[in-house]
C-alpha positions in Angstrom: 0.0 0.0 0.0 1.3 3.5 -0.9 2.2 5.6 2.2 1.2 9.3 2.3 3.5 11.7 4.0 2.4 15.1 5.4 2.9 16.9 2.1 0.7 14.3 0.3 -2.0 14.8 2.9 -2.0 18.6 2.6 -2.2 18.4 -1.2 -5.1 15.9 -1.0 -6.9 18.2 1.5 -6.5 21.2 -0.8 -7.8 19.3 -3.8 -10.8 18.2 -1.8 -11.6 21.8 -0.8 -11.4 22.9 -4.5 -13.5 20.0 -5.7 -16.2 20.8 -3.1 -16.3 24.6 -3.4 -14.7 25.5 -6.7 -11.9 28.0 -7.3 -11.7 31.2 -5.3 -12.5 34.4 -7.2 -11.0 37.9 -6.6 -13.8 40.4 -7.0 -13.3 44.1 -8.0 -12.5 46.6 -5.4 -14.1 50.1 -5.3 -17.6 51.2 -6.4 -19.6 49.8 -9.2 -18.3 50.8 -12.6 -20.1 53.4 -14.8 -22.0 52.2 -17.8 -21.0 54.5 -20.7 -23.3 52.7 -23.2 -22.5 53.4 -26.8 -20.4 56.5 -25.7 -17.8 53.8 -24.8 -17.1 53.5 -28.5 -15.7 57.1 -28.7 -12.5 58.6 -27.6 -13.8 62.1 -28.1 -17.5 62.9 -28.0 -19.0 66.4 -27.7 -22.2 68.3 -28.2 -20.6 71.6 -29.4 -17.6 70.6 -31.5 -13.9 70.0 -31.5 -11.3 72.7 -32.0 -7.8 71.7 -32.9 -4.3 73.1 -33.5 -2.5 70.5 -35.6 -1.0 68.1 -35.3 -2.9 65.9 -32.9 -2.8 62.1 -32.7 -6.2 60.6 -32.0 -6.7 56.9 -31.6 -10.4 55.9 -31.5 -13.7 57.2 -32.9 -14.7 60.9 -32.6 -18.0 62.6 -33.1 -20.1 65.7 -32.4 -23.9 66.1 -32.1 -26.2 67.9 -32.3 -23.8 70.5 -33.8 -23.0 69.9 -37.4 -20.0 68.1 -38.8 -18.1 71.3 -39.8 -17.4 71.8 -36.1 -15.0 68.8 -36.1 -11.6 70.5 -36.4 -9.6 67.3 -36.9 -8.3 66.2 -40.3 -8.7 62.6 -41.4 -4.9 61.9 -41.1 -5.0 62.8 -37.4 -7.7 60.2 -36.5 -7.1 56.5 -36.4 -10.8 55.5 -36.1 -14.1 56.7 -37.5 -15.1 60.3 -37.6 -18.8 60.5 -37.1 -20.8 63.5 -38.3 -24.4 64.5 -37.6 -24.7 65.8 -41.2 -22.8 65.8 -44.5 -20.5 68.7 -43.5 -17.9 66.6 -41.6 -14.3 66.3 -42.8 -13.7 64.4 -46.0 -12.9 61.8 -47.1 -13.2 60.0 -43.7 -16.6 61.4 -42.6 -19.3 59.0 -41.7 -22.7 60.5 -41.4 -24.9 58.8 -38.8 -27.0 61.2 -36.7 -29.0 58.5 -35.1 -25.9 56.8 -33.7 -24.6 60.1 -32.4 -27.9 61.0 -30.7 -27.8 57.7 -28.8 -24.2 58.0 -27.9 -24.7 61.6 -26.6 -27.7 60.5 -24.6 -25.6 57.6 -23.1 -22.8 60.1 -22.2 -25.3 62.4 -20.4 -26.8 59.4 -18.5 -23.3 58.3 -17.4 -22.5 61.8 -16.2 -25.8 61.9 -14.2 -25.0 58.4 -12.7 -21.7 59.6 -11.3 -22.9 63.0 -10.2 -25.8 61.6 -8.2 -23.9 58.9 -6.4 -23.7 59.3 -2.6 -20.7 61.6 -2.0 -17.6 60.2 -0.2 -17.1 60.8 3.5 -14.1 60.6 5.9 -10.7 60.3 4.3 -12.1 60.3 0.8 -13.8 63.7 1.1 -12.0 66.9 0.0 -8.5 65.4 0.0 -5.9 68.2 0.4 -8.7 70.7 0.5 -8.8 70.7 -3.2 -5.0 70.6 -3.8 -3.9 67.1 -4.6 -0.3 66.0 -4.9 1.8 62.8 -4.5 -1.0 60.8 -3.1 -1.5 57.1 -3.8 -5.2 56.4 -4.0 -6.8 53.0 -3.6 -9.9 52.0 -5.5 -13.0 53.9 -4.3 -15.2 56.9 -4.7 -13.7 60.3 -3.9 -15.5 63.7 -3.7 -14.3 67.3 -3.8 -16.9 70.0 -3.0 -14.6 72.7 -4.4 -12.6 73.3 -7.6 -9.6 70.8 -7.6 -6.1 71.1 -8.8 -3.6 68.2 -9.1 -0.3 69.9 -8.5 1.9 66.8 -8.4 1.9 63.3 -9.7 -0.7 61.0 -8.1 -0.9 57.3 -8.3 -3.9 55.0 -8.7 -2.9 51.6 -7.3 -5.1 48.6 -7.9 -5.9 45.7 -10.0 -7.3 45.3 -13.5 -11.0 45.1 -12.3 -10.8 47.8 -9.7 -12.8 51.0 -10.1 -12.1 54.7 -9.2 -14.7 57.4 -9.3 -13.9 61.1 -8.7 -16.6 63.7 -8.2 -15.5 67.3 -8.6 -17.8 70.2 -7.9 -16.1 72.9 -10.0 -13.1 72.9 -12.3 -10.5 70.2 -12.4 -7.0 71.0 -13.4 -3.9 68.8 -13.9 -0.8 70.9 -13.6 1.8 71.1 -16.4 4.1 68.1 -16.8 2.3 66.2 -14.0 0.9 62.7 -14.4 -1.9 60.4 -13.2 0.0 57.1 -12.8 -1.6 53.7 -12.9 0.0 50.8 -11.1 -0.7 47.3 -10.1 -2.6 46.5 -13.3 -5.1 49.4 -12.9 -6.8 50.3 -16.2 -7.7 53.8 -17.4 -11.0 52.4 -18.6 -12.0 51.8 -15.0 -11.3 55.4 -13.9 -14.1 58.0 -14.1 -13.7 61.8 -13.5 -16.9 63.8 -13.3 -16.6 67.6 -13.2 -19.2 70.3 -13.1 -16.8 72.8 -14.6 -14.0 73.0 -17.2 -11.4 70.2 -17.1 -7.9 71.7 -17.9 -5.0 69.4 -18.8 -2.0 71.6 -18.9 1.0 71.5 -21.2 3.0 68.3 -21.1 0.6 66.6 -18.6 -0.5 63.0 -18.7 -4.1 62.3 -17.7 -5.6 58.9 -17.3 -9.3 58.0 -17.2 -12.7 58.8 -18.6 -13.6 62.5 -18.3 -17.3 63.2 -18.0 -17.5 67.0 -18.2 -20.6 69.2 -17.8 -18.8 71.9 -19.8 -15.6 71.9 -21.8 -12.4 69.9 -21.8 -9.3 71.9 -22.7 -6.0 70.2 -23.5 -2.9 72.4 -23.6 0.1 71.9 -25.9 1.6 68.4 -25.9 -0.7 67.1 -23.2 -1.8 63.4 -23.4 -4.9 61.6 -22.4 -5.2 57.8 -21.9 -8.9 57.7 -21.7 -12.0 59.4 -23.1 -12.9 63.1 -23.5 -16.7 63.1 -23.1 -17.9 66.7 -23.0 -21.4 68.2 -22.9 -20.0 71.3 -24.6 -16.6 71.3 -26.5 -13.1 69.8 -26.6 -10.1 71.9 -27.3 -6.8 70.3 -28.7 -3.4 71.7 -29.2 -1.1 69.1 -30.7 -2.3 66.4 -28.3 -2.3 62.6 -28.1 -5.6 61.1 -27.1 -5.9 57.3 -26.9 -9.0 55.2 -26.2 -8.3 52.7 -23.4 -9.0 49.1 -23.8 -12.5 48.1 -22.8 -12.2 46.5 -19.4 -13.5 43.0 -18.8 -16.2 42.9 -16.2 -15.3 41.0 -13.0 -16.8 37.5 -13.3 -19.7 36.7 -11.0 -19.1 33.1 -9.9 -21.4 31.0 -7.8 -19.4 28.4 -5.9 -21.3 25.2 -6.5 -20.2 22.0 -4.9 -18.9 19.4 -7.3 -21.6 16.9 -8.3 -21.6 13.6 -6.4 -20.4 10.8 -8.6 -23.0 8.2 -9.5 -22.6 5.1 -7.3 -21.1 2.1 -9.0 -23.5 -0.8 -8.6 -22.2 -4.3 -8.8 -24.6 -6.9 -10.0 -23.3 -10.5 -9.6 -23.7 -12.8 -12.5 -26.6 -15.3 -12.0 -25.7 -18.7 -10.8 -27.0 -21.4 -13.2 -27.8 -24.7 -11.7 -27.9 -27.7 -14.1 -30.7 -30.2 -13.5 -29.9 -33.8 -14.6 -32.8 -35.7 -15.7 -32.6 -39.6 -15.4 -32.3 -41.3 -18.7 -33.2 -45.0 -19.2 -30.7 -47.1 -21.1 -32.2 -50.1 -23.0 -31.0 -53.4 -21.5 -29.7 -51.8 -18.3 -31.6 -51.5 -15.0 -32.6 -48.1 -14.1 -30.5 -46.6 -11.3 -32.3 -43.3 -11.1 -29.2 -41.5 -12.5 -28.4 -40.7 -16.0 -25.1 -42.3 -17.1 -22.7 -40.2 -19.0 -24.2 -40.8 -22.4 -21.2 -39.7 -24.3 -18.8 -42.1 -22.5 -21.2 -45.0 -22.6 -21.5 -44.8 -26.4 -17.8 -45.0 -26.9 -17.4 -47.8 -24.4 -20.0 -49.8 -26.3 -18.2 -49.1 -29.6 -14.8 -50.2 -28.2 -16.1 -53.5 -26.7 -18.0 -54.3 -29.9 -14.8 -53.7 -32.0 -12.7 -56.0 -29.7 -15.2 -58.8 -29.9 -15.4 -58.5 -33.6 -11.6 -58.7 -33.9 -11.4 -61.9 -31.9 -14.1 -63.4 -34.0 
């Protein structure tokens, strides 16, 4: 018999737990994410147009509505994606006219803004960090609220996993100072970061912003600033030689119900039936009956042999 040492027993115990309850799942930290709807398909979406000082590098779809397509100040070569226009006046030859699609996307953008703005504000340590002046903090997943205009004067770090969520509510303007960055670490994704502002969002020259911006008014990017996220403005977006890149669409955290492993079907052993032979007495002519049947096969050969010997002597 195989002997099990302590290591074997621990391994078997772990396997038994997994088989009974399934694998453990790490769920997302922070608040519930924000549903952007079809606005998620845009890197820049506005209601009042896009102004641009070339050359900007835009990766993702752009669109404006209800203002007409002539308000899109980007050339086709600056956009890697689709340029949607509410009418036939958008930039050629890349213009795609689809007012219905834009109307839905803008409506979804407004709904996402309302979702964030009406969530229960933060309290305690997550309320009014720095009194509206934020610098060098490392922020865990969660919901943060500022009741005043807010300026990020130094690099800040968002540290968390790929399914974690950050939501920032700002009552007033939001500024990221020149050459400062919002840094993502630990696998955090820009697509899971949401900045809601009731005022203008200013990304100063050379700054690096991360996350989805939901602005009630305009979003203004200064020379050379970069955005890893989305600029979703209910008025206009201003660009001056900027790089704007749509983040990868995050995969929702799986919802897993730990169900015990099914009990194996029992193995039923059915023994083979026992067959009992019944010997029926057979009468042999010229021999008295004994009540038992002789071995018919042996008797026949015996008779043949005796007969053959007698015939030989004769």
